[in-house]
Kinemage of the C-alpha trace (Angstrom):
@kinemage 1
@onewidth
@group {chain A} dominant
@subgroup {mainchain}
@vectorlist {calphas} color= white
{ca met a 1} P 9.867 13.331 2.301
{ca asp a 2} L 7.171 11.161 0.740
{ca arg a 3} L 8.088 7.864 -0.921
{ca trp a 4} L 6.080 6.971 -4.022
{ca leu a 5} L 4.887 3.346 -4.376
{ca trp a 6} L 3.713 1.114 -7.240
{ca thr a 7} L 1.765 -2.146 -7.354
{ca trp a 8} L 3.656 -5.357 -8.102
{ca ser a 9} L 2.262 -5.197 -11.643
{ca gly a 10} L 3.734 -1.697 -12.061
{ca ala a 11} L 0.726 0.644 -11.679
{ca ser a 12} L 1.234 3.921 -9.851
{ca phe a 13} L -0.599 3.649 -6.507
{ca gly a 14} L 0.248 6.353 -3.996
{ca phe a 15} L 2.813 7.373 -1.431
{ca gln a 16} L 4.156 6.654 2.026
{ca asp a 17} L 4.378 9.556 4.473
{ca gly a 18} L 6.048 8.337 7.656
{ca asp a 19} L 4.109 5.285 8.809
{ca gln a 20} L 1.005 6.127 6.728
{ca leu a 21} L -0.004 5.082 3.190
{ca phe a 22} L -2.012 7.461 0.998
{ca gly a 23} L -3.544 6.902 -2.433
{ca gln a 24} L -2.594 9.299 -5.203
{ca asp a 25} L -5.998 10.964 -4.645
{ca gly a 26} L -4.889 11.855 -1.090
{ca ser a 27} L -7.101 9.247 0.625
{ca his a 28} L -5.747 7.572 3.755
{ca val a 29} L -5.311 3.930 2.750
{ca gly a 30} L -3.426 2.398 5.637
{ca lys a 31} L -0.769 2.342 8.307
{ca phe a 32} L 2.634 0.682 8.115
{ca val a 33} L 3.697 -1.655 10.904
{ca glu a 34} L 7.251 -2.380 9.812
{ca ser a 35} L 6.834 -3.557 6.181
{ca glu a 36} L 3.175 -4.639 6.596
{ca ile a 37} L 0.258 -2.314 5.829
{ca phe a 38} L -3.086 -2.370 7.628
{ca asp a 39} L -6.336 -0.775 6.406
{ca ala a 40} L -6.954 2.745 7.742
{ca arg a 41} L -10.673 2.023 8.332
{ca thr a 42} L -10.824 -1.597 9.480
{ca gly a 43} L -7.289 -2.455 10.618
{ca arg a 44} L -7.213 -5.548 8.376
{ca tyr a 45} L -3.999 -6.611 6.644
{ca leu a 46} L -3.770 -5.102 3.160
{ca gly a 47} L -0.317 -6.160 2.119
{ca glu a 48} L 3.285 -5.126 2.407
{ca val a 49} L 5.975 -3.191 0.640
{ca ile a 50} L 9.075 -4.701 -0.929
{ca asp a 51} L 11.452 -2.055 -2.285
{ca asp a 52} L 8.995 0.431 -3.837
{ca arg a 53} L 6.291 -2.147 -4.674
{ca leu a 54} L 3.052 -3.102 -2.936
{ca ile a 55} L 2.144 -6.789 -2.756
{ca arg a 56} L -0.175 -8.960 -0.644
{ca lys a 57} L 0.832 -12.222 1.060
{ca val a 58} L -2.236 -14.466 0.930
{ca ser a 59} L -1.448 -16.315 4.192
{ca lys a 60} L -1.509 -13.044 6.190
{ca ala a 61} L -5.075 -12.074 5.190
{ca his a 62} L -6.371 -12.906 8.712
{ca lys a 63} L -4.170 -10.336 10.509
{ca val a 64} L -5.815 -7.289 12.107
{ca arg a 65} L -4.464 -4.240 13.992
{ca thr a 66} L -6.202 -1.278 15.610
{ca pro a 67} L -6.914 1.243 12.821
{ca pro a 68} L -5.228 4.667 13.010
{ca ser a 69} L -7.003 8.009 13.236
{ca pro a 70} L -8.176 9.049 9.742
{ca arg a 71} L -6.054 11.534 7.822
{ca thr a 72} L -6.092 13.098 4.378
{ca arg a 73} L -3.482 14.595 2.104
{ca ser a 74} L -3.593 16.553 -1.118
{ca ala a 75} L -4.078 14.591 -4.327
{ca arg a 76} L -0.968 13.939 -6.416
{ca ala a 77} L -0.494 13.361 -10.108
{ca pro a 78} L 0.115 9.660 -10.812
{ca arg a 79} L 3.651 8.604 -11.588
{ca ala a 80} L 4.600 6.786 -14.775
{ca pro a 81} L 3.961 3.029 -14.651
{ca arg a 82} L 6.877 0.679 -14.118
{ca ser a 83} L 7.575 -2.741 -15.543
{ca pro a 84} L 5.684 -5.563 -13.816
{ca arg a 85} L 7.594 -8.024 -11.667
{ca val a 86} L 7.235 -11.794 -11.667
{ca met a 87} L 4.704 -12.744 -8.980
{ca arg a 88} L 6.120 -14.473 -5.916
{ca val a 89} L 4.640 -17.798 -4.801
{ca gly a 90} L 2.003 -17.288 -2.092
{ca tyr a 91} L 1.414 -13.630 -3.003
{ca glu a 92} L -1.035 -11.661 -5.121
{ca asp a 93} L -0.912 -8.183 -6.601
{ca trp a 94} L -2.012 -5.168 -4.602
{ca pro a 95} L -5.621 -4.264 -5.503
{ca leu a 96} L -6.049 -0.830 -7.101
{ca gly a 97} L -9.432 -0.053 -5.645
């Protein structure tokens, strides 16, 4: 079953299917390695998930993994936004695009 995810600021982003992250348009965004997410094209660190929120730890920006094989999924209707959370020190919000 897919798990829907939001940005730290509360915007609907996409969903997790197993160890893969997809945008709500069905695009393959990245791969999960534990709680960290790496770009599906370049293997660069994108951020991580805490509860159902996506956030980026600034000090991890240098990390890189081998990118996964590209995948696609069907587009999904965005979910309702959620309340923003207070930003953690050393982090920044997940970029939308």
